[in-house]
RORO-361028 format. One record per residue (C-alpha): residue in one letter; y, x, z. Coordinates in steps of 0.2 Angstrom, whole numbers, padded with zeros to 4 digits, always signed. Example, Ala and Ser with C-alpha at 12.3 -4.5 7.8 and 13.67 -1.06 7.14 Angstrom:
A-0022+0062+0039
S-0005+0068+0036
***
This chain:
M+0015-0110+0026
S+0015-0122+0041
R+0000-0124+0052
P-0001-0143+0048
L-0001-0139+0029
R-0014-0126+0031
F-0025-0138+0041
T-0023-0151+0027
L-0028-0138+0013
I-0043-0132+0023
V-0048-0150+0026
L-0046-0155+0007
A-0055-0139+0001
G-0069-0143+0013
L-0071-0161+0007
G-0071-0155-0011
L-0085-0143-0008
L-0094-0157+0002
V-0092-0169-0013
L-0099-0156-0025
A-0114-0152-0014
T-0117-0170-0011
S-0116-0174-0030
F-0129-0161-0034
F-0140-0167-0020
V-0139-0185-0025
S-0143-0181-0044
R-0158-0171-0038
T-0164-0185-0026
I-0162-0199-0039
E-0172-0189-0051
E-0186-0187-0039
W-0185-0205-0034
V-0186-0211-0052
D-0201-0199-0056
R-0210-0205-0041
D-0207-0223-0045
L-0213-0221-0063
S-0229-0212-0057
T-0233-0225-0045
R-0230-0239-0058
S-0242-0230-0070
Q-0256-0229-0056
L-0254-0247-0053
A-0255-0252-0071
L-0270-0242-0074
R-0279-0249-0058
G-0276-0267-0065
A-0282-0264-0083
R-0296-0251-0079
P-0311-0263-0080
A-0305-0270-0097
L-0301-0253-0104
V-0318-0246-0099
T-0327-0260-0107
S-0317-0259-0123
W-0320-0240-0123
I-0339-0241-0121
T-0341-0255-0133
G-0330-0246-0146
S-0319-0261-0148
A-0302-0253-0155
D-0294-0270-0158
R-0297-0276-0140
L-0291-0259-0133
G-0275-0260-0144
A-0272-0278-0137
L-0274-0271-0119
L-0261-0257-0123
T-0249-0270-0130
D-0250-0280-0114
L-0246-0264-0104
T-0230-0262-0113
R-0223-0279-0109
D-0216-0270-0093
E-0198-0268-0097
R-0199-0249-0092
V-0215-0245-0102
V-0210-0240-0120
A-0227-0236-0128
A-0245-0233-0123
A-0260-0224-0131
A-0278-0221-0127
C-0287-0205-0130
T-0305-0198-0130
R-0310-0184-0119
D-0309-0173-0134
G-0291-0177-0138
N-0294-0190-0152
R-0283-0205-0151
V-0293-0221-0150
A-0278-0234-0150
A-0260-0234-0148
T-0245-0247-0149
S-0234-0247-0164
E-0220-0239-0155
W-0230-0223-0150
P-0220-0208-0156
A-0230-0197-0168
Q-0224-0181-0161
V-0233-0184-0144
T-0252-0181-0148
C-0268-0183-0138
A-0274-0166-0143
A-0258-0158-0136
I-0260-0168-0119
A-0279-0167-0117
P-0279-0149-0110
R-0266-0154-0096
V-0278-0168-0089
R-0295-0161-0092
P-0302-0147-0081
A-0304-0129-0088
A-0321-0124-0095
D-0325-0114-0079
A-0318-0127-0067
P-0332-0134-0055
G-0336-0152-0057
P-0330-0165-0070
Q-0315-0171-0060
W-0300-0174-0071
A-0282-0174-0064
G-0267-0184-0070
W-0252-0176-0078
N-0233-0182-0077
D-0218-0174-0085
S-0202-0178-0094
V-0202-0178-0114
S-0188-0179-0126
V-0191-0190-0141
G-0176-0190-0153
A-0160-0193-0142
H-0171-0202-0129
D-0176-0195-0112
L-0193-0202-0108
Y-0206-0200-0094
L-0224-0197-0099
S-0239-0201-0088
A-0257-0196-0093
L-0270-0203-0082
P-0289-0201-0083
V-0300-0216-0086
S-0318-0214-0078
E-0334-0225-0076
R-0345-0221-0061
G-0336-0204-0059
E-0338-0199-0077
P-0322-0198-0087
V-0322-0208-0103
G-0305-0203-0109
F-0286-0204-0103
L-0272-0216-0104
M-0254-0211-0109
L-0239-0221-0105
L-0221-0218-0110
H-0208-0224-0098
D-0189-0227-0101
R-0179-0217-0088
G-0162-0225-0093
F-0161-0236-0078
A-0158-0221-0067
E-0141-0217-0075
P-0132-0233-0068
R-0139-0229-0051
E-0132-0212-0051
A-0115-0217-0058
Q-0114-0230-0044
L-0117-0217-0031
Q-0105-0205-0038
R-0092-0219-0038
L-0096-0221-0020
L-0094-0203-0016
V-0077-0202-0025
G-0071-0217-0015
T-0076-0209+0001
F-0067-0193-0003
A-0052-0203-0008
V-0052-0211+0009
L-0055-0195+0018
A-0041-0186+0008
C-0028-0200+0013
A-0034-0199+0031
A-0031-0180+0031
S-0014-0182+0023
L-0009-0195+0035
L-0014-0183+0049
T-0004-0169+0042
I+0011-0180+0041
I+0009-0185+0059
L+0006-0167+0065
T+0021-0161+0055
R+0032-0173+0063
V+0026-0169+0080
S+0028-0150+0077
W+0045-0152+0070
R+0051-0163+0084
G+0044-0150+0096
W+0052-0135+0087
T+0069-0144+0086
N+0069-0149+0104
E+0065-0130+0108
I+0080-0125+0097
R+0091-0137+0106
R+0085-0131+0123
V+0089-0113+0117
L+0106-0117+0111
R+0110-0125+0127
G+0108-0109+0136
G+0090-0102+0133
M+0097-0087+0124
H+0102-0080+0140
K+0084-0077+0145
P+0078-0059+0145
E+0064-0062+0132
F+0077-0067+0119
Q+0088-0051+0122
P+0079-0039+0110
L+0079-0053+0096
L+0098-0056+0099
K+0101-0037+0098
D+0092-0035+0082
V+0101-0050+0074
R+0118-0044+0080
E+0114-0027+0072
L+0109-0034+0056
V+0123-0046+0054
D+0135-0032+0059
R+0128-0019+0047
L+0129-0031+0033
S+0147-0037+0037
L+0153-0020+0040
E+0146-0013+0024
R+0156-0026+0015
E+0171-0022+0026
L+0170-0004+0022
D+0173-0005+0004
G+0175-0023+0000
T+0159-0024-0010
A+0140-0028-0007
G+0124-0024-0015
T+0116-0008-0021
W+0124+0009-0015
T+0129+0020-0029
P+0137+0037-0030
Q+0154+0029-0035
R+0153+0017-0021
L+0150+0031-0009
K+0164+0041-0016
D+0176+0026-0016
S+0171+0022+0002
L+0174+0040+0008
K+0191+0040-0001
R+0197+0024+0006
Y+0192+0025+0024
L+0190+0043+0027
L+0205+0048+0017
G+0195+0057+0004
E+0191+0071+0017
R+0178+0083+0011
V+0162+0084+0020
V+0155+0100+0027
V+0136+0102+0027
L+0127+0114+0038
A+0109+0118+0031
N+0097+0133+0031
R+0091+0129+0013
E+0103+0131-0001
P+0102+0118-0015
Y+0102+0132-0029
I+0095+0149-0028
H+0100+0163-0039
D+0086+0176-0043
F+0083+0191-0055
D+0069+0188-0066
R+0058+0202-0073
D+0070+0207-0086
G+0085+0208-0074
Q+0092+0192-0080
I+0099+0179-0067
V+0090+0163-0066
V+0093+0147-0055
H+0080+0139-0045
H+0080+0122-0036
P+0070+0124-0020
A+0055+0113-0015
S+0063+0105+0000
G+0065+0087+0005
L+0081+0091+0013
V+0088+0097-0003
T+0081+0082-0012
A+0090+0070-0001
L+0107+0079+0002
E+0111+0086-0015
P+0115+0069-0023
V+0126+0065-0008
M+0136+0081-0011
R+0138+0078-0029
A+0146+0061-0025
C+0156+0066-0010
S+0161+0084-0015
G+0164+0096+0000
V+0156+0112+0005
W+0137+0116+0008
I+0135+0131+0020
A+0117+0139+0018
H+0108+0155+0020
G+0109+0165+0004
S+0091+0170+0001
G+0090+0173-0017
T+0089+0191-0024
A+0104+0188-0035
D+0114+0177-0023
R+0127+0190-0018
E+0130+0194-0037
T+0135+0176-0040
V+0148+0172-0026
D+0167+0176-0025
S+0176+0185-0012
H+0174+0171+0000
D+0155+0169-0003
H+0158+0154-0013
V+0149+0148-0029
H+0152+0131-0038
V+0137+0121-0040
P+0127+0113-0049
P+0129+0126-0063
G+0140+0119-0077
E+0145+0104-0067
D+0154+0112-0052
A+0153+0096-0041
Y+0155+0105-0025
L+0155+0122-0016
L+0141+0132-0010
R+0145+0144+0004
R+0132+0157+0008
V+0129+0165+0025
W+0121+0182+0025
L+0107+0186+0037
T+0099+0203+0042
E+0080+0204+0040
E+0079+0204+0059
E+0089+0189+0061
E+0079+0180+0047
R+0063+0185+0055
G+0068+0180+0073
Y+0079+0164+0069
Y+0070+0157+0054
Y+0052+0163+0054
G+0051+0165+0073
F+0059+0152+0084
A+0062+0139+0070
N+0045+0139+0061
E+0033+0147+0074
G+0041+0138+0088
L+0050+0122+0084
W+0041+0117+0069
P+0023+0116+0077
L+0032+0109+0093
C+0038+0094+0083
H+0023+0091+0072
V+0007+0085+0079
A-0004+0096+0068
H-0014+0105+0081
T-0005+0122+0079
R+0001+0130+0095
P+0019+0134+0095
T+0025+0152+0099
F+0041+0155+0108
R+0048+0173+0111
S+0064+0178+0120
E+0069+0189+0106
D+0067+0175+0093
W+0078+0164+0105
A+0091+0177+0105
H+0092+0178+0086
Y+0092+0158+0085
Q+0107+0158+0096
A+0116+0171+0086
V+0112+0163+0069
N+0118+0146+0075
R+0134+0154+0081
K+0136+0163+0064
F+0134+0146+0055
A+0146+0137+0067
E+0159+0151+0063
A+0156+0148+0044
A+0159+0129+0047
L+0175+0132+0056
K+0182+0143+0042
E+0178+0129+0029
V+0187+0114+0038
D+0204+0110+0034
A+0209+0098+0048
D+0206+0098+0067
D+0195+0082+0066
P+0184+0086+0051
I+0167+0078+0046
I+0153+0090+0048
L+0135+0086+0044
V+0123+0097+0053
Q+0105+0097+0046
D+0088+0099+0054
Y+0080+0109+0068
H+0087+0126+0062
F+0104+0121+0070
A+0101+0112+0087
L+0114+0123+0095
A+0127+0122+0082
P+0135+0105+0086
R+0139+0111+0104
M+0146+0127+0097
I+0157+0118+0085
R+0163+0105+0098
E+0169+0119+0109
R+0181+0124+0096
L+0185+0108+0087
P+0184+0094+0101
K+0190+0081+0089
A+0178+0084+0075
T+0166+0071+0070
I+0149+0079+0070
I+0134+0070+0063
T+0118+0079+0066
F+0102+0073+0057
W+0085+0079+0063
H+0074+0079+0048
V+0057+0081+0057
P+0049+0071+0071
W+0056+0072+0088
P+0042+0076+0101
N+0038+0066+0117
F+0046+0074+0133
E+0029+0081+0138
R+0027+0091+0122
L+0046+0096+0122
G+0043+0104+0139
I+0032+0117+0131
C+0048+0125+0124
P+0056+0136+0138
W+0074+0132+0131
S+0072+0113+0130
E+0087+0109+0140
E+0098+0121+0130
L+0092+0112+0114
L+0096+0095+0121
D+0113+0101+0127
G+0117+0108+0109
L+0112+0092+0100
L+0122+0081+0112
G+0138+0090+0106
S+0136+0078+0091
S+0146+0062+0089
I+0131+0054+0080
L+0113+0060+0081
G+0101+0053+0068
F+0082+0052+0066
H+0071+0044+0053
T+0063+0031+0064
Q+0067+0022+0080
F+0051+0029+0088
H+0059+0047+0087
C+0075+0040+0094
N+0065+0033+0109
N+0057+0050+0111
F+0074+0059+0112
F+0080+0046+0125
D+0065+0050+0135
S+0068+0069+0134
V+0086+0067+0139
D+0081+0056+0154
R+0068+0069+0159
Y+0077+0085+0158
L+0096+0082+0159
E+0108+0073+0171
A+0114+0061+0158
R+0117+0042+0157
I+0107+0033+0144
D+0114+0017+0137
R+0099+0010+0128
E+0108-0007+0125
F+0120+0002+0113
D+0109+0017+0109
A+0119+0031+0116
V+0119+0045+0128
V+0134+0049+0139
Y+0133+0067+0144
G+0147+0079+0151
G+0160+0065+0148
M+0156+0063+0130
R+0146+0049+0121
T+0133+0053+0107
L+0126+0038+0097
V+0108+0040+0093
R+0103+0030+0078
P+0088+0029+0066
Y+0094+0033+0048
P+0078+0032+0036
I+0082+0045+0023
S+0079+0042+0005
I+0082+0049-0013
D+0095+0046-0026
W+0093+0030-0037
P+0094+0030-0052
N+0085+0046-0050
R+0092+0059-0062
W+0075+0069-0063
A+0065+0053-0068
Q+0078+0048-0081
G+0078+0066-0088
T+0059+0066-0091
A+0050+0059-0106
T+0040+0043-0105
A+0024+0041-0095
E+0014+0041-0111
E+0022+0057-0117
C+0020+0066-0101
R+0002+0061-0099
K-0002+0068-0117
S+0007+0084-0113
V-0002+0086-0096
I-0019+0083-0103
A-0016+0095-0117
E-0009+0109-0105
L-0023+0107-0093
R-0036+0105-0106
L-0043+0088-0100
R-0052+0075-0109
D-0042+0061-0117
D-0049+0048-0105
A-0046+0059-0090
R-0040+0051-0074
I-0027+0062-0065
G-0023+0063-0046
V-0008+0073-0040
G-0001+0081-0024
V+0015+0090-0023
D+0019+0100-0007
R+0024+0116+0001
L+0009+0126+0007
D+0011+0120+0025
Y-0002+0115+0037
T+0007+0099+0042
K+0005+0092+0024
G-0014+0089+0026
I-0018+0098+0009
E-0035+0104+0016
E-0039+0086+0021
R-0033+0080+0004
L-0045+0091-0006
L-0059+0087+0006
A-0056+0069+0002
V-0057+0073-0016
E-0074+0081-0013
R-0080+0066-0003
L-0074+0054-0018
L-0085+0064-0030
E-0100+0064-0018
V-0100+0045-0016
C-0094+0040-0033
P-0103+0051-0046
E-0096+0040-0060
H-0079+0050-0057
R-0087+0067-0060
G-0081+0075-0076
V-0067+0062-0078
F-0056+0063-0062
T-0046+0079-0059
F-0034+0082-0045
V-0019+0093-0048
Q-0012+0101-0032
A+0006+0108-0035
A+0008+0120-0020
A+0024+0130-0018
P+0021+0145-0007
S+0031+0144+0010
R+0034+0155+0025
S+0021+0167+0018
T+0025+0180+0032
I+0019+0168+0046
P+0000+0171+0049
E-0004+0152+0050
Y+0004+0150+0033
Q-0007+0164+0026
A-0022+0156+0033
I-0019+0139+0026
A-0016+0146+0009
D-0033+0155+0010
R-0042+0140+0016
V-0035+0129+0002
E-0041+0142-0010
A-0058+0142-0003
I-0060+0123-0003
T-0054+0123-0021
D-0067+0136-0027
R-0081+0127-0017
V-0078+0110-0024
N-0075+0117-0042
K-0092+0126-0041
R-0101+0111-0034
F-0094+0098-0046
G-0087+0108-0060
D-0096+0108-0077
G-0091+0120-0091
A-0072+0118-0094
Y-0071+0103-0081
R-0063+0108-0064
P-0061+0093-0052
I-0047+0102-0043
I-0033+0112-0051
L-0023+0122-0039
R-0006+0128-0045
R+0001+0140-0032
R+0019+0143-0038
H+0036+0135-0037
H+0038+0119-0048
E+0055+0114-0054
P+0059+0095-0053
P+0056+0092-0071
E+0039+0099-0070
V+0035+0089-0054
F+0041+0072-0062
R+0031+0076-0077
L+0016+0077-0066
F+0021+0061-0057
K+0022+0051-0073
A+0006+0058-0080
A-0004+0054-0064
D-0015+0038-0061
L-0013+0041-0042
C-0003+0052-0030
Y-0010+0056-0013
V+0002+0061+0001
S-0009+0066+0016
S+0004+0073+0028
L-0004+0075+0046
H+0013+0072+0053
D+0030+0069+0044
G+0047+0063+0048
M+0048+0054+0031
N+0041+0063+0016
L+0051+0061+0001
V+0037+0065-0011
A+0031+0048-0009
K+0048+0040-0014
E+0050+0052-0029
F+0033+0047-0036
V+0039+0029-0035
A+0055+0033-0043
A+0046+0042-0057
R+0035+0027-0062
D+0048+0017-0072
D+0032+0011-0081
E+0027+0002-0065
R+0010+0010-0066
G+0001+0022-0054
V-0005+0020-0036
L+0002+0029-0021
V-0010+0033-0007
L+0000+0037+0008
S-0004+0044+0025
S+0000+0032+0040
F+0008+0047+0049
T+0023+0048+0038
G+0039+0039+0040
A+0038+0033+0022
S+0022+0022+0027
R+0034+0011+0037
E+0044+0007+0021
L+0032+0008+0007
A+0019-0005+0013
E+0013-0008-0004
S+0005+0009-0005
L-0013+0012+0000
I-0011+0018+0018
V-0024+0029+0025
N-0028+0040+0040
P-0029+0057+0032
Y-0042+0063+0045
D-0054+0050+0039
L-0061+0057+0023
D-0071+0042+0019
E-0056+0030+0021
A-0046+0042+0010
A-0060+0043-0003
E-0062+0024-0004
A-0043+0022-0006
M-0043+0035-0021
A-0058+0026-0028
A-0049+0009-0027
A-0034+0017-0035
L-0044+0023-0050
V-0051+0005-0053
M-0036-0005-0048
P-0031-0018-0062
V-0014-0014-0071
A-0007-0031-0065
E-0010-0026-0047
Q-0002-0009-0050
R+0013-0017-0057
V+0015-0029-0043
R+0014-0015-0030
M+0025-0002-0039
H+0038-0015-0043
A+0040-0020-0025
M+0041-0001-0019
R+0054+0003-0033
A+0065-0012-0028
F+0064-0005-0010
V+0069+0013-0014
A+0082+0007-0026
E+0090-0004-0012
F+0088+0009+0002
N+0093+0025-0007
I+0101+0041-0002
Y+0119+0034-0005
R+0116+0020+0007
W+0109+0032+0020
A+0124+0043+0019
G+0136+0028+0018
R+0129+0021+0034
M+0131+0038+0043
L+0149+0040+0036
R+0153+0022+0040
D+0148+0024+0058
A+0158+0040+0059
E+0173+0031+0053
R+0171+0018+0066
L+0169+0031+0079
R+0184+0040+0074
R+0194+0024+0074
R+0189+0020+0091
E+0193+0037+0098
R+0210+0037+0091
L+0214+0020+0098
S+0205+0021+0115
G+0204+0039+0120
R+0190+0052+0117
F+0173+0044+0121
E+0180+0034+0136
G+0174+0017+0140
S+0160+0007+0132
P+0157+0007+0113
N+0160-0011+0112
D+0178-0010+0117
L+0182-0012+0099
P+0174-0025+0088
G+0158-0020+0078
L+0154-0004+0088
E+0138-0010+0096
A+0128-0008+0080
***
């Protein structure tokens, strides 16, 4: 809305309120004027007729008294008159006097109470309704030598006041119309002046002002946006929503159908023995798996991961391969075997006691040991060797995933210099001061810069990476084109906000929200009108589970109406349970749950239901569809896909997402209720607001978030990275490996 139009609306609204207030004031004022006028006229009439009235009263001449009353009614505003004794008996009255107005009823209002000192009487005035007429009654005492002999009543017509009021109202409306026309004229003038100034500025900019430094960031963003949109259309000849088929067609058309090799620690399907010795398949609780598995279904290829299941060895072939998903065989899973020492040092040690707390601002001290670093190096080389065995060309596409494999890109580059290596760092990248805590920060940076493309969730994390390179390495940073030139090789550093598949297969495979709600209420033995909150996480100190449960406690403290009705269900999958800090967080969560349940529980009612076990996706989405709210309270997170999964689950466009401001998802899902998870009062207020939010508002918010996730889905994420990889390969083949500027060919600046 333009500033002049906003000004006009404010002026008109102000004038409207002024007219309403003035109209009320005028009506009240006119009414007071009329009453005062009629009271004064009554006093004057009595003063002129009093001697004759007193004489007629004393002599008892009723006829004479009636004639005097008739003379008083000759005034056009006096309708009728009556004379009453001190005891309330009528002595005389004009023929028009209404029967319902009696002397006996009015006498107590003009004569003093029995215990009042002295004989002084007071007059009385008020409005009375006679039939459809609104009249004004004056009752005035008549005295002789200070002794009251009776009182006179006069009925006045108040109708003359209405024309006065109507005339003033017309005057007000006319004044408002004149002021409104003046405001509109002023708006037109301001708009023309503003438009002229804006167009003059645009002309000045087009004549050369765009070369000014202050316009360069804007121009860069516009160039990137236009280039991305045009190149998406160029890539596959289509536009609109990315789908699995569009991703597959793009890969086939521009990357010649090459299979993609994915390097990730977590495998998408785990085979375990159950208690009866039968092999069962689990889908791990992992944001990385949630994101990448749909891409592999669409692109085919090989997923290389650590085989951690108890029955994993029994399900692979002689090359350590197994086709997944079970029954669909969409792609290959290649399992890499680690010894207990390697797993303890590489995974639990360096990766999760060192890099994980280093990258997350969650107030846990990172621990670095030289023996863990040695295992990290060895396992990275083992995975790099596995990737080399799976490629079928000297320039393959390899996707390296997450902080477990910071060294693998350089190791692969040394053996396959023409490979297109896309590394995606799924967690936040720390600032350079925090990175300096790691004794091997330079080695980590060198390993990652073996990538062709290095992706993060947000531009902020990209900036932190640039600052780290600038601080610790002898490298050239090209911030204009978002690249690092190091050792004669260029690495593009880009933000690629990760997402989930759309349409989401787990959401589509789950029952309706109403059916899910009924089954969850029955399973948890909740009352039929229960309000349900849900949280789904690994038991990790970065997820803010303690703060979340404390916020639930605070909600029940300040909003007692939710006690007995609101239940928060926390699905918490055990994670890294051999690490002391993870054991401690599990114990603290249990303690908080027990304390809150003892404090606010009553009989079968438990305000917090903690489910410490692995939940398969169908279970998770059933909880999502049953919930009134989902609270994602991460203390620091790269993206957090639980938030997007909740949005994908709510095909009924109901439910409210309460989201931590310290997640990457909060930058995209702006229609959620965004909170600081450390502020328990704010989080409790947000949950309280979610529980009473009108359905219409829920639908507006959820509809907007679902539209965003549908448009920016995982296929678009993968398509953008693979598109950038294709453009990079094309440039390398035509202009030489990583030499020159990235804008030597059209479109490579984005």
